[in-house]
C-alpha positions in Angstrom: 94.3 100.4 107.9 90.9 100.9 109.7 88.1 102.8 108.2 89.2 102.0 104.1 85.9 102.5 102.2 86.4 100.5 98.8 84.5 101.7 96.1 86.4 99.1 93.6 88.6 96.0 93.4 90.0 94.1 91.1 92.0 90.7 91.5 95.4 89.6 90.3 96.7 85.7 90.3 97.8 86.5 93.8 97.3 89.9 94.4 94.0 92.5 94.9 94.1 95.8 94.6 91.2 98.6 95.2 90.4 102.2 94.8 88.5 103.9 97.9 85.9 106.2 97.7 88.1 109.1 98.0 90.2 108.0 95.1 93.4 106.3 96.0 94.9 103.1 95.3 95.9 100.5 97.5 97.1 97.3 96.4 98.0 93.5 98.9 99.1 90.1 98.4 101.6 88.7 96.4 104.8 91.0 95.5 107.6 89.5 93.8 107.2 91.2 90.6 106.4 94.5 92.2 102.5 94.1 91.7 101.7 95.7 95.1 103.3 99.1 93.5 104.6 100.3 96.9 107.9 100.1 95.4 109.2 97.1 96.8 109.3 93.2 96.9 108.1 92.5 100.1 104.3 90.5 100.1 102.4 92.5 102.0 99.3 91.0 104.1 97.4 94.2 104.9 96.3 96.7 102.2 98.8 99.5 101.2 99.4 102.7 99.4 100.1 102.2 96.0 103.3 104.7 94.6 106.2 106.1 96.5 104.9 108.0 99.7 104.4 110.7 100.2 103.2 110.6 96.3 101.2 107.7 96.0 98.6 107.5 93.2 95.8 109.2 94.2 92.6 110.9 91.8 91.9 107.0 90.2 88.8 107.0 89.0 89.5 103.2 86.8 91.8 99.9 87.9 91.9 96.6 86.5 94.4 94.2 87.5 96.3 91.4 85.5 97.9 88.2 86.4 100.4 90.1 87.7 100.4 93.7 86.7 97.8 96.5 87.7 96.6 99.5 85.8 94.3 102.7 86.5 93.3 105.5 84.4 93.0 108.9 86.9 90.0 111.5 86.7 92.3 113.5 84.2 92.9 110.4 82.2 96.2 109.2 82.8 97.4 105.7 82.7 99.6 104.1 85.0 100.6 100.8 85.3 102.9 98.7 87.8 104.3 95.5 88.4 104.8 92.6 86.1 105.9 93.5 82.7 107.8 90.5 80.6 105.7 90.8 77.8 105.9 94.9 77.8 102.1 95.0 79.3 102.6 98.2 81.5 102.5 100.2 78.1 106.0 102.2 79.0 107.9 101.3 76.4 109.9 98.4 78.4 110.1 94.8 79.4 111.3 95.6 83.3 109.3 95.0 86.2 108.1 98.2 87.9 107.5 98.0 91.8 105.7 101.9 91.2 103.9 103.2 89.3 104.9 104.0 85.4 102.7 106.4 83.2 101.3 104.2 80.7 103.6 106.2 76.9 101.8 107.8 74.5 
């Protein structure tokens, strides 16, 4: 992971996420509810690409983390969220935790 240059970082309860200067999103830390967004529930000690390879979440303009979830907006105005969703905070019309980014419903 050497050489990552972050433009912004946001911290949740026990997970941190950032957007690189190239517009790629990474998260690390606790992952029991899918907070890292890598499709697993394995804690990550190093920055890990968000999304399921090879289609990671890129072209990110803005990122913000809540207690145990994170949302991003891409440069083409699409919104995605992942992590804990017990109160519907991911905006996908469910209360299921999501370990990978889901598009916010219109």
